[in-house]
C-alpha atoms as a printed R data frame, in Angstrom:
    type eleno elety resid chain resno       x       y       z
1   ATOM     1    CA   MET     A     1 103.428  82.935  80.119
2   ATOM     2    CA   SER     A     2  98.801  83.505  81.300
3   ATOM     3    CA   SER     A     3  97.076  86.242  78.753
4   ATOM     4    CA   ARG     A     4  97.875  88.945  81.548
5   ATOM     5    CA   GLY     A     5 100.776  88.698  82.959
6   ATOM     6    CA   GLN     A     6 104.152  85.693  83.287
7   ATOM     7    CA   GLN     A     7 103.915  82.967  85.192
8   ATOM     8    CA   ILE     A     8 105.648  83.597  88.230
9   ATOM     9    CA   GLY     A     9 108.215  80.531  87.493
10  ATOM    10    CA   SER     A    10 108.886  80.939  84.007
11  ATOM    11    CA   ALA     A    11 112.678  80.902  83.048
12  ATOM    12    CA   ALA     A    12 115.502  78.257  81.289
13  ATOM    13    CA   PRO     A    13 114.789  75.342  79.556
14  ATOM    14    CA   VAL     A    14 115.269  72.180  80.829
15  ATOM    15    CA   CYS     A    15 118.632  70.853  79.529
16  ATOM    16    CA   VAL     A    16 120.873  73.381  78.669
17  ATOM    17    CA   SER     A    17 124.458  73.384  80.600
18  ATOM    18    CA   CYS     A    18 125.361  75.495  83.506
19  ATOM    19    CA   ARG     A    19 127.293  78.193  81.342
20  ATOM    20    CA   ASP     A    20 124.913  78.514  78.755
21  ATOM    21    CA   CYS     A    21 121.750  78.888  81.486
22  ATOM    22    CA   ALA     A    22 119.837  82.250  81.680
23  ATOM    23    CA   LEU     A    23 120.446  81.982  85.923
24  ATOM    24    CA   LYS     A    24 124.040  81.931  85.701
25  ATOM    25    CA   PRO     A    25 124.592  85.368  87.575
26  ATOM    26    CA   ILE     A    26 121.960  84.099  90.130
27  ATOM    27    CA   CYS     A    27 122.520  80.371  90.582
28  ATOM    28    CA   LEU     A    28 125.196  77.981  92.448
29  ATOM    29    CA   PRO     A    29 127.568  78.451  90.237
30  ATOM    30    CA   ALA     A    30 127.440  82.163  89.600
31  ATOM    31    CA   HIS     A    31 130.278  83.096  92.555
32  ATOM    32    CA   LEU     A    32 132.613  80.303  92.119
33  ATOM    33    CA   PRO     A    33 136.129  79.960  90.219
34  ATOM    34    CA   GLY     A    34 136.177  78.735  86.822
35  ATOM    35    CA   GLU     A    35 137.634  75.492  87.391
36  ATOM    36    CA   GLU     A    36 135.531  75.089  90.458
37  ATOM    37    CA   ALA     A    37 132.731  75.811  88.016
38  ATOM    38    CA   ARG     A    38 133.252  73.557  85.391
39  ATOM    39    CA   ALA     A    39 133.761  71.052  88.347
40  ATOM    40    CA   LEU     A    40 130.561  71.147  89.754
41  ATOM    41    CA   GLU     A    41 128.585  71.309  86.450
42  ATOM    42    CA   ALA     A    42 130.081  68.033  85.877
43  ATOM    43    CA   ALA     A    43 128.740  66.591  88.924
44  ATOM    44    CA   VAL     A    44 125.244  67.840  87.808
45  ATOM    45    CA   GLU     A    45 122.110  65.833  87.384
46  ATOM    46    CA   ARG     A    46 119.852  67.935  84.932
47  ATOM    47    CA   GLY     A    47 116.431  67.442  82.832
48  ATOM    48    CA   ARG     A    48 114.274  66.389  85.645
49  ATOM    49    CA   GLN     A    49 110.836  68.193  85.567
50  ATOM    50    CA   VAL     A    50 107.742  66.809  87.751
51  ATOM    51    CA   LEU     A    51 104.270  68.250  87.649
52  ATOM    52    CA   PRO     A    52 102.035  70.688  89.972
53  ATOM    53    CA   GLY     A    53 101.595  68.666  93.395
54  ATOM    54    CA   VAL     A    54 104.390  67.072  93.412
55  ATOM    55    CA   THR     A    55 107.008  66.757  96.395
56  ATOM    56    CA   LEU     A    56 110.513  67.576  95.448
57  ATOM    57    CA   VAL     A    57 111.699  67.012  99.288
58  ATOM    58    CA   ARG     A    58 109.870  65.144 102.748
59  ATOM    59    CA   ALA     A    59 110.542  66.251 105.985
60  ATOM    60    CA   GLY     A    60 112.800  63.950 107.973
61  ATOM    61    CA   GLU     A    61 113.422  62.200 105.108
62  ATOM    62    CA   PRO     A    62 117.694  61.709 104.515
63  ATOM    63    CA   MET     A    63 119.286  64.839 102.778
64  ATOM    64    CA   ALA     A    64 119.955  62.853  99.660
65  ATOM    65    CA   ALA     A    65 120.854  65.505  97.485
66  ATOM    66    CA   LEU     A    66 120.673  69.485  96.813
67  ATOM    67    CA   LEU     A    67 117.977  71.126  93.971
68  ATOM    68    CA   VAL     A    68 118.270  74.169  91.997
69  ATOM    69    CA   VAL     A    69 115.690  75.198  90.812
70  ATOM    70    CA   ARG     A    70 114.989  76.229  86.531
71  ATOM    71    CA   SER     A    71 111.708  76.903  85.634
72  ATOM    72    CA   GLY     A    72 108.662  76.635  87.840
73  ATOM    73    CA   SER     A    73 108.109  77.392  91.466
74  ATOM    74    CA   ALA     A    74 107.494  75.561  94.788
75  ATOM    75    CA   LYS     A    75 106.682  76.034  98.488
76  ATOM    76    CA   ARG     A    76 108.161  75.311 101.695
77  ATOM    77    CA   TYR     A    77 106.523  74.238 104.450
78  ATOM    78    CA   SER     A    78 105.479  72.368 106.994
79  ATOM    79    CA   VAL     A    79 102.355  70.439 108.951
80  ATOM    80    CA   THR     A    80 102.314  71.320 112.999
81  ATOM    81    CA   LEU     A    81 100.526  68.150 115.360
82  ATOM    82    CA   GLU     A    82  97.734  69.456 114.752
83  ATOM    83    CA   GLY     A    83  97.404  69.405 110.976
84  ATOM    84    CA   THR     A    84  97.436  72.828 110.497
85  ATOM    85    CA   GLU     A    85 100.222  74.210 107.318
86  ATOM    86    CA   GLN     A    86 102.781  76.474 107.481
87  ATOM    87    CA   VAL     A    87 104.105  77.996 104.929
88  ATOM    88    CA   HIS     A    88 107.694  78.891 105.604
89  ATOM    89    CA   GLY     A    89 108.577  80.618 101.855
90  ATOM    90    CA   PHE     A    90 108.623  80.210  97.903
91  ATOM    91    CA   VAL     A    91 111.506  78.639  96.093
92  ATOM    92    CA   LEU     A    92 111.300  80.605  92.522
93  ATOM    93    CA   PRO     A    93 114.026  79.253  89.614
94  ATOM    94    CA   GLY     A    94 117.817  79.977  90.866
95  ATOM    95    CA   GLU     A    95 116.870  79.178  94.274
96  ATOM    96    CA   ALA     A    96 117.882  75.903  96.732
97  ATOM    97    CA   VAL     A    97 116.254  72.973  97.482
98  ATOM    98    CA   GLY     A    98 116.835  71.667 100.660
99  ATOM    99    CA   LEU     A    99 119.923  73.714 102.575
100 ATOM   100    CA   GLU     A   100 118.079  72.962 105.571
101 ATOM   101    CA   GLY     A   101 119.402  69.461 105.452
102 ATOM   102    CA   PHE     A   102 123.180  70.401 105.888
103 ATOM   103    CA   ALA     A   103 122.808  71.096 110.131
104 ATOM   104    CA   SER     A   104 121.379  66.974 110.460
105 ATOM   105    CA   GLY     A   105 121.533  65.895 107.523
106 ATOM   106    CA   ARG     A   106 117.548  65.737 107.369
107 ATOM   107    CA   TYR     A   107 115.202  67.500 105.224
108 ATOM   108    CA   THR     A   108 113.124  69.933 108.193
109 ATOM   109    CA   CYS     A   109 110.463  71.137 105.347
110 ATOM   110    CA   GLU     A   110 108.380  69.849 102.758
111 ATOM   111    CA   VAL     A   111 109.051  71.542  99.126
112 ATOM   112    CA   SER     A   112 106.375  70.916  96.981
113 ATOM   113    CA   ALA     A   113 105.544  72.297  93.448
114 ATOM   114    CA   LEU     A   114 103.190  74.767  92.673
115 ATOM   115    CA   GLU     A   115 103.095  74.540  89.132
116 ATOM   116    CA   PRO     A   116 105.129  72.524  86.756
117 ATOM   117    CA   LEU     A   117 108.216  72.643  87.643
118 ATOM   118    CA   SER     A   118 111.620  71.544  86.357
119 ATOM   119    CA   TYR     A   119 114.902  71.573  88.631
120 ATOM   120    CA   CYS     A   120 119.173  70.608  88.923
121 ATOM   121    CA   ARG     A   121 119.757  67.979  91.597
122 ATOM   122    CA   VAL     A   122 123.744  67.475  92.884
123 ATOM   123    CA   PRO     A   123 123.487  63.902  94.854
124 ATOM   124    CA   MET     A   124 125.385  64.542  98.422
125 ATOM   125    CA   ARG     A   125 127.395  61.887  97.668
126 ATOM   126    CA   LYS     A   126 129.239  63.918  95.245
127 ATOM   127    CA   LEU     A   127 128.838  67.746  96.819
128 ATOM   128    CA   GLU     A   128 130.636  66.195  99.254
129 ATOM   129    CA   GLN     A   129 133.667  64.874  97.220
130 ATOM   130    CA   LEU     A   130 133.319  68.283  95.679
131 ATOM   131    CA   LEU     A   131 133.140  70.077  99.439
132 ATOM   132    CA   GLU     A   132 136.297  69.052 100.404
133 ATOM   133    CA   ARG     A   133 138.575  70.016  97.616
134 ATOM   134    CA   LEU     A   134 136.478  73.579  96.498
135 ATOM   135    CA   PRO     A   135 137.383  76.090  98.928
136 ATOM   136    CA   GLY     A   136 134.684  78.071  96.713
137 ATOM   137    CA   LEU     A   137 132.501  75.997  96.826
138 ATOM   138    CA   ARG     A   138 132.052  75.169 100.665
139 ATOM   139    CA   ARG     A   139 132.183  79.239 100.832
140 ATOM   140    CA   GLU     A   140 129.628  79.710  98.722
141 ATOM   141    CA   ILE     A   141 127.366  76.902 100.415
142 ATOM   142    CA   LEU     A   142 128.253  79.162 103.571
143 ATOM   143    CA   ARG     A   143 126.808  82.163 101.824
144 ATOM   144    CA   LEU     A   144 123.655  80.356 101.077
145 ATOM   145    CA   LEU     A   145 123.264  79.153 104.210
146 ATOM   146    CA   GLY     A   146 123.668  82.084 105.783
147 ATOM   147    CA   GLN     A   147 121.907  84.477 103.643
148 ATOM   148    CA   ALA     A   148 119.009  81.834 104.338
149 ATOM   149    CA   LEU     A   149 119.096  82.520 107.827
150 ATOM   150    CA   ASP     A   150 118.999  86.000 107.591
151 ATOM   151    CA   GLU     A   151 116.138  86.104 105.273
152 ATOM   152    CA   ALA     A   152 114.571  84.073 107.779
153 ATOM   153    CA   GLN     A   153 115.308  86.336 111.215
154 ATOM   154    CA   ARG     A   154 114.739  89.227 109.386
155 ATOM   155    CA   LEU     A   155 110.798  87.985 107.887
156 ATOM   156    CA   ARG     A   156 109.856  87.516 111.231
157 ATOM   157    CA   GLY     A   157 111.721  90.916 112.260
158 ATOM   158    CA   GLU     A   158 109.155  92.154 109.982
159 ATOM   159    CA   LEU     A   159 106.165  90.350 109.666
160 ATOM   160    CA   ALA     A   160 106.215  90.969 113.893
161 ATOM   161    CA   GLN     A   161 105.941  95.241 113.019
162 ATOM   162    CA   SER     A   162 103.859  94.924 110.530
163 ATOM   163    CA   ASP     A   163 100.271  94.706 110.151
164 ATOM   164    CA   ALA     A   164  98.100  92.703 107.871
165 ATOM   165    CA   ARG     A   165  98.444  95.683 104.965
166 ATOM   166    CA   GLY     A   166 102.535  95.961 105.501
167 ATOM   167    CA   ARG     A   167 102.747  92.665 105.387
168 ATOM   168    CA   VAL     A   168 101.234  91.607 102.237
169 ATOM   169    CA   ALA     A   169 102.800  95.383 100.904
170 ATOM   170    CA   HIS     A   170 105.748  93.325 101.896
171 ATOM   171    CA   PHE     A   171 105.040  90.288 100.183
172 ATOM   172    CA   LEU     A   172 104.470  91.674  96.866
173 ATOM   173    CA   ALA     A   173 107.479  94.410  97.084
174 ATOM   174    CA   ASP     A   174 109.879  91.376  97.770
175 ATOM   175    CA   LEU     A   175 108.719  89.123  95.409
176 ATOM   176    CA   SER     A   176 108.647  92.070  92.740
177 ATOM   177    CA   GLU     A   177 112.515  92.370  93.261
178 ATOM   178    CA   ARG     A   178 113.378  88.667  93.759
179 ATOM   179    CA   LEU     A   179 111.603  89.176  89.694
180 ATOM   180    CA   ALA     A   180 113.503  90.991  88.403
181 ATOM   181    CA   ARG     A   181 116.699  89.757  89.760
182 ATOM   182    CA   ARG     A   182 115.604  87.272  87.474
183 ATOM   183    CA   GLY     A   183 115.060  88.740  84.195
184 ATOM   184    CA   LEU     A   184 111.300  88.762  84.288
185 ATOM   185    CA   SER     A   185 108.859  91.348  84.625
186 ATOM   186    CA   PRO     A   186 108.233  93.025  88.219
187 ATOM   187    CA   THR     A   187 105.098  94.436  87.536
188 ATOM   188    CA   GLU     A   188 103.266  91.811  85.622
189 ATOM   189    CA   PHE     A   189 103.131  88.425  86.949
190 ATOM   190    CA   ARG     A   190 100.769  85.361  87.687
191 ATOM   191    CA   LEU     A   191 101.148  84.672  91.485
192 ATOM   192    CA   SER     A   192 101.703  80.693  91.338
193 ATOM   193    CA   MET     A   193 101.003  80.466  94.796
194 ATOM   194    CA   SER     A   194  96.906  80.340  96.432
195 ATOM   195    CA   ARG     A   195  96.045  83.471  98.590
196 ATOM   196    CA   ALA     A   196  95.744  80.702 101.279
197 ATOM   197    CA   ASP     A   197  98.884  79.583 100.912
198 ATOM   198    CA   ILE     A   198 100.084  83.945 100.772
199 ATOM   199    CA   ALA     A   199  98.034  83.962 103.892
200 ATOM   200    CA   ARG     A   200  99.492  80.981 105.799
201 ATOM   201    CA   HIS     A   201 102.614  82.556 105.099
202 ATOM   202    CA   LEU     A   202 102.386  85.888 106.278
203 ATOM   203    CA   GLY     A   203 100.219  84.572 109.815
204 ATOM   204    CA   LEU     A   204  97.333  85.749 108.656
205 ATOM   205    CA   THR     A   205  93.939  84.840 107.074
206 ATOM   206    CA   LEU     A   206  92.705  84.622 103.975
207 ATOM   207    CA   GLU     A   207  89.986  87.173 104.237
208 ATOM   208    CA   THR     A   208  92.571  89.239 105.377
209 ATOM   209    CA   VAL     A   209  95.235  88.550 102.621
210 ATOM   210    CA   SER     A   210  92.202  88.812 100.180
211 ATOM   211    CA   ARG     A   211  91.088  92.607 101.841
212 ATOM   212    CA   ALA     A   212  93.983  93.981 101.507
213 ATOM   213    CA   LEU     A   213  94.801  93.032  97.846
214 ATOM   214    CA   SER     A   214  91.105  94.893  97.289
215 ATOM   215    CA   THR     A   215  92.184  97.809  99.622
216 ATOM   216    CA   PHE     A   216  95.487  98.340  96.519
217 ATOM   217    CA   LYS     A   217  92.766  97.888  94.000
218 ATOM   218    CA   ARG     A   218  90.902 100.231  95.439
219 ATOM   219    CA   GLU     A   219  94.346 102.700  95.828
220 ATOM   220    CA   GLY     A   220  95.302 102.396  92.494
221 ATOM   221    CA   TRP     A   221  98.738 100.331  93.371
222 ATOM   222    CA   LEU     A   222  97.729  97.295  92.260
223 ATOM   223    CA   ARG     A   223  95.392  95.644  89.662
224 ATOM   224    CA   VAL     A   224  93.766  92.240  90.217
225 ATOM   225    CA   ARG     A   225  92.722  89.919  88.548
226 ATOM   226    CA   ALA     A   226  91.757  86.277  90.112
227 ATOM   227    CA   ARG     A   227  96.078  85.035  90.558
228 ATOM   228    CA   ASP     A   228  97.423  88.020  87.475
229 ATOM   229    CA   ILE     A   229  98.875  91.337  88.865
230 ATOM   230    CA   SER     A   230  99.678  94.565  88.043
231 ATOM   231    CA   VAL     A   231 101.842  96.182  89.732
232 ATOM   232    CA   LEU     A   232 101.382 100.352  89.109
233 ATOM   233    CA   ARG     A   233 102.781 101.695  92.696
234 ATOM   234    CA   PRO     A   234 105.492 100.187  93.400
235 ATOM   235    CA   GLU     A   235 106.991 102.867  95.453
236 ATOM   236    CA   ALA     A   236 103.945 102.818  97.557
237 ATOM   237    CA   LEU     A   237 103.588  99.055  98.304
238 ATOM   238    CA   ALA     A   238 107.637  99.603  99.062
239 ATOM   239    CA   ALA     A   239 107.594 102.317 101.477
240 ATOM   240    CA   LEU     A   240 104.296 100.294 103.589
241 ATOM   241    CA   GLY     A   241 106.172  96.928 103.151
242 ATOM   242    CA   GLY     A   242 108.960  98.634 104.706
243 ATOM   243    CA   GLY     A   243 111.219  99.721 102.264
244 ATOM   244    CA   CYS     A   244 111.847  97.094  99.780
245 ATOM   245    CA   ALA     A   245 112.941  97.362  96.364
């Protein structure tokens, strides 16, 4: 935690069990019957930790496991043939890494840690065995895949219809709502991603993102000190950003 706001990904301890984890209400086992949740927990490898900048999965590699972030945060991105980085999204505690690999059996983008990060891992061999015999787990994986597709389509639509200020407002309002679901403060937090990453994610320039943040600060919606954010007018951000909670 920073002196002015909590780090985005500060969440559960590394080695606690699924049933004792603070992320249990939003993590993969949350919607499973008790017997299926216990079977999945037995297959989980815990206690893995990486430093900022370490790559969790690489585009094009075979899908070896499904990962779930336990603490910290990461970014999902790809690099074009011209060498331009495109940021597809940011992964918070309780969210899965590598879901897109179910389609082709290979990861389709890079995922790297933005800060010290811990994660749980379910090897594909074990996961495939569980999917064959646990109908609840199959439904949950399908739900996560559908949710990921819906969020990607929604983001494309919102970016197409919003101006630059609206895109930045939507990003902050959405991030605030995701933090609230994790029991973290939705109004006081420290951004783990750089402004350049935010710009690549929103299809804007670094200068445009910085101007938008300066405008929100001047209008009294935010306090901004480097990466420390205090949301003072969440309803204003939500309205400009298209109705995020």
